Phi, psi and omega in degrees: 000129181278172186298319182297316179295320181297321184295329180294337177263010182278115181294344180251025185304311183295319178295316180300315181294327181289329186254346185275067182197172179297151181310314184291343182258001177281124173274102187299319180298314179297315181298318179296321179293324181289343173303327185276355189302323181291323181280335182231079189297339179260019184298128177263091185301317183296326178296320179288325175296325177295327178291325174294319176303317183294321176299319180293321178299318178295317179295320180295321179295322178291325184288320183071201186271345184268073189255122163234179187297320183291318177294323180295315178297319179298318180294317177300314182296320180296311184293314184286313192261331178265307185289316184257350171074025174295143184207162174282137182270088180281331185289321183230061188301324186263016171292123183301336180299336178295341182262356179258120187298327177296320179291324177299317179291321181289316188262351179057038179211149182192190177252174186308316186287321181289322175293327177292320177299315177300315182299314179300317184290319177292318179301316181301325182286344175254013174089014179252116182271117178239155180236150177282145180235118181277056180300142184304122173076357184199105183291142181225175172234159185218139170258133178240113177247186181294323187239002183203155171236137181233124179256128186238143180247094181297337178292332179248054172057034175075026179299136175272128190255130172275171176300322179298318178298320180292321177296319178296319179298314179300318180296319179294320184283325189235007175058035177085001182282341177239124178270144178293137165209151189304335180299336179293346181258011177298132178292151179244160184282165184298320179296327177291324176297313180297321178298318180294322177297315180293321178298323176301314180294321178301313179299317181295310185293317180290329175295330177271002184059030175270085189291324182295313179290325176299318178297318179300319179292317180297322177301320179288325174300325180282342169295318179293320182213090183299341183262010181294113182298317181301318183284326174300313179297313184295323178295319177300318180290326175293315177302321179299314179293331178276001181063030171265077195292322181296314180294321178298316181297317180300314182291317182291324174295320177299317180301312181292325179297322182275334183225065186296340183249020178299155182302326182262015185302319182297314180297320180293322178299320178297319177298318181296319179300314179294320181293321180301317177296319182298311182296321179298321179293323181295322183269000000 
């Protein structure tokens, strides 16, 4: 079977096509929507992208021709949070639907990173370039201009955050264990944003012991980075729990081959020894 034929049977084909390109050519909205393809097999990605376009059209109409960054943020905040009622889902923060952009658009609720992706995508369509910020424990967006930087919190209705606000947030989240420093506001790349979205889902599904969905998420993480040691190991451990012993053995052996001195190497070697006996018995 050639590569083209194999790709047609790839359950992550749309996601792979969305992310397998240069950073500047990744359509973040499309890539985020394709994350949901396995859970929503009839998902019409283009229809949801059109809904993002419509939000931008409304914001642009409100903005008019006299656009600067502050007016643009005000227009975005009015359209998204006042007119359309998007909000942070504090009541059910760990609901996996908060991480799927289609559900965020349908339910108008999400978590910091999914609302930030929506905010970035609508902003881009009205000519405002924003970047994602992987702030500890709470994803944000940032505008970088010649003379100013503006940090915005889409989870809190587009609030503009001062350094003092950021220090307070860190203190609330980590009880003083992490001190603020400007490096925490470094923008991250689109693939890193997608990885963070997928990692959220991985934590949720594995926490619920939903191994099949957890496996699906790890597979997509490995589309982003096939050499990720953590994901190779975690996929092997998921296969082990699913009693897919041959696949588990392959992944755990790969992990040890690539990281022979990892902290958990001894435990993984013990798993491999047991798995080798298991696979031999099956065959």
